[in-house]
N, C-alpha and C positions, 0 to 999 in steps of 0.2 A: 413400226414401233420405235419411236425416238423420244428421248428425254431431253428436257432443257435444264441445264444447270446455270443458275444465276449467282455470281459471286460478288460480294463487296470486296474491297481491296485492303484498306487499312484495318489492322486488328483482326483480319479474317484470313487473307492469303499471307500477308506479312504480319509479324507479331508486334508491330509498332505503328505509329502514325507517321506516314512519309513526310507530311507537312511540318511536323514538329522535329523530326529527325534532321532535317536540313539545317536546323539551327546549330548543329555541330560545326558547320562551316563558318559561323559568325566569329568575330573577334572574341576571344575568351569563351567561346562556345555558348554565348548567351546574347539575348536581345536587350537593348536599352528599355528601361521601365515604361517610358512614354509610348514606345512602339508596342510593347507587350500589352499595355492597358488600352490600346486603341481599338481592340476588337469589339464589334457590336453584334449581338445575337442575330443570326440569319445572314450575316455579311462576311462569312469566312473568306470567300474568294478575294474580296477587296483587301482584307487584312493580309492575306498571303501576297498579294500584289505589292503591298508596302514592305513586307519582309524581303521579297526578292529585290526590290529597289535598294533596300539597305545593304543587302549582300553585294549587289553590284557596285554600290558606292564605296564599299570597303574592299573592292578589288577581287572578290571571289569569282573565279572563272568557271566555265562550263566543266572542264575536265576534273576540277576539284569536287564540284557538286556531284558529278557522276560517280567518282570514286567513293564518296561518302554514302551515296544512296545505295550502291550495290553491296554495302556491308550490312544492310538491314536483314535480320534473321527472318526466315519463313516461320510461320506458326508450326507447332509440333505436328508432325505427320503430314504436313502439306506437300512436301516434295514427293512422298510416296503416293499421295492422292492424285497429284497432277500427273505423275508418271502413269498411273493406272488409267486416268481419263484419256491421256494421250494414246494409250494402247487400245482404247475402245471407242475411238472417235466416230465409228459408224453407228454407235448407239447414242452418243451424247453430243448435243450442241452445247456450247459453253460460252457464256458472255460475262464480262465484268461491267458492273454499274457502280461507279465510284465518284466520291467528291474530291479525289486527289487530282492529278492532272496527267495529260498524255505523255509528257516528257519523263516524269518519274516512273510511271507504270511501264513504259516502253524500256527504259534503262534496266529496271529490275527484272522484268520477264526475259529480256534478251540475254542479260548476263547469266541467267540460270537456264537458258535455252528452253523456256516454257511458252514463248510467244505463239508457237504453233498450236498449243492446246486450246487457245481461245479464238472463237470465230469473230467476235467483235468486242471492242472496248469502248464503253460510253463513259466519258469523263470530261472534265474541263479542259478545253484546248489550251496548250501552252507552247511557247516557242522562244528561242533566243533572238533578241533584236540585233540589228547591225552593230550596235555598240556593246553587245555581249551580255546584255541584261536579260534575265528570264522574265517573261511576261505571261500572265494567265487571264483567261476570259471566262465568262459564264458559259455553261454548257448549252442552256436554252432559256427561253422565257416560258412561264406557265402560270396557271391561275389557282394553284393548290395552296390553301391557307396553312396547311400543316407542315409544308416543306420549306427549306431555305430557298431564297429567291433564285439562286443559280441552277437548282437541280431538283426536280421531282422524279424520284426513281420509278414511281408507279406509271407516270407518263412515258418514260423511256421503255419500260417493260411492255406496256400496252401497244405502243407504236411498233416495237420490234415484232411482237406477236402478229399484229395486223399485216406487217410487211411480209412476214413468213407465210401467212395464210394466202396472200396474193401469189406467192411463189409455189403454193400447193403444199406447204409444210405445216403440219400441225403436230402437237406433242401429246404423248400419252400422259405425261406428268411433268410439272415444273417443280424443281427443287431449288429453293431460295436459301442461300447460305450467307449469313451476315451477322453483325454484332450491334450496330448503332441505332440510335433513335430515328435516323432518316431511312432506316430499312423497314420501319413499321408500315409506312404508306403502301409500298408495293406488296408487303405480306398480306395486308387487308384486301388486296385485289385478287389474291389467289383463291382458287375454287376448292371444293370439297376433296377432290382427288389429289390435289397438290400437297407439297410438304414444305413447311418453313423449318429451317435449321438454325436457330439462334445460338450464338456462342455462350457457353455457361458463364454466368456471373457478369455479363455485359448488359448494356441498356436495353437492347432488343428483347432479351429474355424477360427482363423485368416488366417492360411495357406489355408484352403479350400476356404475362400472368396477371397484371393489373386489369386488363380487359376481361379476362376470364372471371376474375373476382367480381367485376361490376356487371356480370351476366351478359356481356356483349362480346363473346369470344370470337376469335378469327375463324373463318370457315374451314381453312385447311388443317391438316394434321401438323403437330409440332413435335420435332425431335431435337432435343438439346445436345450439343457436342462440346467436348473440351479439347479433344485432339482430332485432327483431320482423319485419323484412322477410324474414328466413329462414323464419319461421313462415308469413308470408303466401304466400311462394313455394310452400311445401308445400300449403297449403290450396287454392291455385289449381290445382295438379296434381290434388288430390282431386276437385275439382268437375269437371274435364275428364274424369276416368275415368268 
């Protein structure tokens, strides 16, 4: 009996968007209009590449970025929830699927000593170049028309489950915890016994309820959360069963 917990990162584990938080490092803590307006829908990773280039050009170094990123607050109750999962790792496998990047997530989890809670992190690969600039790449290529071109979370989840099955690991239930529009695709992949936990008032919750109104509801159960304590209460019930 093992459960799989799938977490988004921005606005789910942390209470902010890590990609927009990094702008605090920019001169006057803002980006020039031309750069800000250069974002095109579905091409966020390329946009962040330009932001990192701008920061590098303005002499923003790795240690300053790291200091800034580790000040992001966790979502209410999340520290308790991650502590609880850490104490019950024999029951929970736990992964992150995020459109952030490896450097930011690594910094934040390690600073709070939560990196051991997660078995794997699936996100856009990032690294500092020899000249000290942060660079970011697409996580993978896919053919899903619903998702941004750098990441389809359904594909990530499906490949992870397939790999686990090859190792002889299957899950009693998948619990998917997220907030954004790009979390809908993996939620639609979940089965009847699984649970989607969208954050209250965020895009994912709205999208799921729109589907229900158009009479094409998701297959899985839906439990809305506003504090991570709500998630922990549900997991405690799961363990008791």
